[in-house]
N, C-alpha and C positions, 0 to 999 in steps of 0.2 A: 239459550243464552244464560251464562252465569258469571258472577263476579269472582275473579280469581285473587285479587288483592285490593285492599283499601288502605289508604294512607291519609291521615289528617294532620294538619299543622295549624295550631291556634284556633281550632274549632271547638266551641263550647268549653268543656273542662279539660280538653287535651292540648298540651303544648305540642306533643308529637306522639302519634300512635300508629302502628302498622298491624294489619290484621290479614292473615292468609286465609283464604276461603276455597271452597271447591263445590262441585255439583252435589246434589242431594241435600240432606237436612243438616244444618249446623245450629246448635243451641248455645246461646250465650247466657251464662248463669252468673249472677252476682246480686248482692243485696240491693235494695231500692236506694236510688240516689248515687249509685256508683258510676254511672255513665253508659249503661247499656243502650238506653234510648238515644243518646247522642250519636252513637255509631249508626243506628238505624235511620236516624233523622238525616244524617249526612248522605246516605245512599238515596233516600227519598228525595232529598233536595237536588241531587245530581240528575234525577229523572224528571222532576217537575219544576225546578227552580223556585220551589216554595217549601215552607216547613209545615208539618201537620200540627205543630205546637204553638207557633207564634206567627203574627202577621207581618212582621218586619224582619230585616236581616240583622239588625244591631245585636240582638241577644245571641246570635250564632258565633260572633267573634269572642274569643277568649278575652276576659276583662283586661283592659289596658292595652290591647293590640289594635292595629289599624286594618288588618286583613286576615283572612283565614284561607287555607288551601285544602281542597278535597281532590285527591287523586285516586283513580280507579282503573284497574286493568280488567277488561271484559273479554270473555271468550264466547264466540258464536261459531260453532262448527270448527273449522280449521283457521278461522280468522281471529286475531287478537287486536283489540282497540284500547288505547290508553286515553282516558279522559282526564283533564285537569280543569278545575273550576276555582277561580280566585274571587272570593267574596270580600268586597271592599267597603270600608266605612264612609269614605268621602268621595268616591267616584263610582262609575258604572262597573258592575261585575264583568269579568272576562273569562273566556274559556279557551282551551286548547284541545285539539284532536291529534293524537299521535305526535305530540310535541311540535306541532306546526306553529305558525305565527298565531298570535292571539286573535280570537274572533269574539263576536258578541256572545254573551252567555246563552241567549236563546237559540244560537246556531247549533248547540249540542243537544237540543231537545230531540227525543225520539231514538237516540242511540242507546241509552240505558233506560229500560222500561221496568217499572216496579208496580206492584199492588201492595199497599201498606195497610195492614189492619192495626188499629190502635184504640185504646179506651176513649180517645177524643172523638171517635166515630159516632158516639151517641148523639153528637150534635147534628149528624146527618138526618136524624129523625126528630129529635127534640128541639133542635136549634131553629134559628130564623132562616128564611129562604136563601140568604146569601151563602150559607153552608152548602146547600144543595146545588146552587148555581156554580159555586167553586168546584164542587165534585165533577160536574159535567164539563166545565172548561178545562180542568186539569187532564181529564181523560181525553178530551178532544185534542189537546196539545200533544199528548203522548202518542195518539194514533195518527194524527195529521199535524205535524209540527207547525205548518204555516198558520194554523188557527191561533197560535200564541200571538202572532202579529195581528190577527183579526181582533182578538180581545183587547190587545194593547191599543190599537187604533180606535176602537170604540170608546175605551176609557178616556183616551186623550180628548176626543171630540166631546164626550159627555162633560168632562171637566170644563172645557171652554164654553159650552152651551149653558151650563149651570152658572158660570161666572157672569155671563151676559144677562141671564134671567134675574140673577140676584142684583146686578147693577140696575137693570130696568125697574125692578121692584123698589129700589131705594130712591129712585128719582122719577122723572116723568118719562114715559115711554115715547120716544121720538121716532121720526121717520128713519133716522140713522140706525136706531136699535132694531127696527122692524126689518130693514133690508139686510142687516148683519145676521139677524136671527134666521131669516130665510136661507141664507147661505149655510149656516150651521145645521139647519134642518136637513138640507140635502146631504151633507156629509154624514150626519148621524143616521139618516135613513139608510144610506148605503152600508155603513159599517154594521148597523143594527140588523139589517136584513140578512147579511152574510152570516152573522153570529147566530141569529134565530134559525136560519135554514140548517146550519150545521148542528145545532142543538136538537132540533126536531128529528133529524135523521139519526142522531146518536140515541135518543130516547127510544126510537123504534127498534134499534138494534139491541138495546138493553132489556126491554120489557120481557121477552120470552126467557132470557137468561135469569132475570130477577125472579120470575115465577118458578123456574126450575130450581134455583139455588135455595129459595125459601122452603120449597117442598123437601129438598135434600136435608135441610137442617132441622126440620120439624116433623110433626106427624101429618103434614099436608092437609090439615083440616080447614085452613083458610088460604085463599088465593092472594098472592102479593102482586101488586101492579103499580105502575107509575104513569101519571098524566102530566103533560107539560101545559101549564096555564100561562098564556101570553096576555100582555096588556092590550094587544090588538083584538082580543076577543071580548073586550069590555067585561071581563070576568074578574077584574081585580079592583079593589077599592083604592083610595088615595094612599094608603099605607102599604100597598103591595100584598094585601091579603086576599086570597080567593073569595070572590063574592058568591055566596050560595054553596050548595052541596055538590058533591061529585055527580056528574051526569054521565052515565055509561050507556053506550050503544048496545043494542041486542047482542048477546053473546059475550058480554063482558069487555068489549073493546072500548076505545076512547070516544069522546063526544063528537057530534057532527061538526062542531066548530073547530075542534082539533083536526079532524080529517080534512077540512077545507084548507087549513094552513099548511098541512103536510103536502098538499097537492100544488101549492103555489111555488113559482120560481123565485129566485132572489130578486129579480126585477119587479115581480108582482108584489112581493113583500115590501119592497122599497116604496112602491106606490101606496100601499096600505099605511105605512108609517107616515108618509107625507100628509095623507088625509087625517090620520090620527093626531099629528102635531097641530094641524090647523084647528081641529075640533077642540083640542085641550089647551090652546094657547092662552085663553083668558084665565083659566084656572092656574096654569103654570106661572103666568105673570103675577098673579095674586100671591102665590106661595114661593116663588123665586127658585123653583127646582123643576127638573124634567120628570114628568109623571108617566111618560110612555116610553117603553123601550125594554130590551133584554135585561137591563139592570134592575128591573122591578118584577121580572117574571118569577114563576114558582114551579118547582117540580113537586107535584103533590103525590105522596106515597099513600097507598091504601092497602088495607088488609080486609078481605071480604068486601063489605059495603061501606066500611067506615074509614076515615082518615087514620093513618098510623099515629100521627102526632095528636096527643091528647087522649087517644082511645086505646092504644096498644099497651099491654102489660109490660113490665120491665123485661121479662124474658122475650116477649114478642118484639119489643124494641131492639134488643140486642140481635135477635135473629134477622130483623129487617136490615140493620146496619151491616151485619156480616154478609147478607145476601146481596146488598149493593156492591160491596167490594168483590164478592165472588162473581157477580154479573160482569163487572168490568174486567175481571180476569178471563172470563169466558169469551168476551168480545175480543180481547187481545189475542187469545188463542185462535179465534177465527182468522184474524189477520196473519198470525204466524203460519197458518196453513197455506197462505197465498204469498209467502215471501217475507213476512215480518219476523219478529223475534218473540218467543215465549217470555213473559215477564218473570222477574224475580219476585217471589212472594216473601213478604216481611210481616211477621206476626209479633208485634211489640207489646209484651205484657198483656196479651189478650186472654190467655187461658185462665189466669187468676180471676177474671171477671165472669167466667162461664160456669154453669153447672156441669156435672160429669157427663151427662148425655150430650150436651152441645159440644163439649170438648172433644169427645170421641168422634162425633159426626164431622166436625170441622177438620180435625186431624186426618181422618180417613179421606176427605175430599182433596186436601192439599198435599198429602204425602207423596203423590206421584209427580209433582212438579219438578222441573229440571233443577231448580235451586229454591230451598226454603230456609229462611233465616228467622230464628225464633229467639225471643228474650224471655227470661223468667228469673224470679228471685230465688226459687228453689227447684230442684229437679222434680219434686213431687207434683209440680204444676203441669208437667209435660206428659201428655198421654203416651201410652206405649206405642201407638201407631207412628209416632214421630221419633223413633230411635235413630240416632245418628251421632255425629261428632259433637263433643261437648267442649266449650271454650270458657274458661273462667275469667271474668272481668274483675280487675282489681283497681284500686285508686290510681288514676293516671295512666292505666295501660291494660295489657293483657298478660295473664299468666300462661306461658306456653307449656308448662309441665303437665 
């Protein structure tokens, strides 16, 4: 799959811009602050319905406007698909597929698939657990679009349950509070079990690819791995931080507790959550928040025997971040071999952050993708392995000369 044409209206700095693209490598060159990243952000948003730079939609709208439009023409084999996404300031976002009637924005998920590398990826290792949970959930929604609804349902129930706990904390916990909380426990256990089950399966798919990608980018002197830490395992403290050190099974695999969770069905995980809610109710009522659930889980990244966060050098941290993105790319390629689409690779100002050796290794890995979109301030930042079409980005648009 590749993007043949991109059109933006009132998106970020662009009142209107059109960009013709094709398969292979395209490098967008322009000085910092000119709008290169805005173009890549729009493509990424079309794929995930979220920005890699901001947490809300408001900054995506050109200042003073009420809506932005992202239009893209995608080619997969002999099939062409036109996607349109309307991002609104005061109402729900809407999408269109092949100029049909408007649909919910999330109904277009899975059609355009991307893997986006960006300087912000450092947060995947150095940031708090929410960055790693978001990484998993965005990849889940790309691979299996219905899981966007799974996460949305969980967030809705969590919000309602937290409001009830906060209300109970402020006043006296009555029988009415207790019966209502029991109902929300059931809803949250179901949504949480579905989300946890999907995340556990995804992490198992990612782990071998993460190890492979890290070895490809480095001298392979350390083994990269990932372990999912769930609040169901009693391995998280009240602030969502893993309790204790990483416990690995013989052969470098995940812990026994982790293995147990992977073997459970959604229904069994739901039962575990119901039990965990009951055991933590007193503490939750004291604090007025939900302490158990996927919203407090952690994806722990390790290099050798040590956690990557806090122990990895700057170069190792970058390699781990790149490896996570490459692992997601490899997982998508696995799906493409069974009828899915190979993703579009986007490298947004990444090469300027890397040393020469990592630049060349990353470039060599991604060069064979069906479509690679790269941004850089100067041509010198682009390794020779990524020779391809050059596009100059100028204030407010594209220089076609």
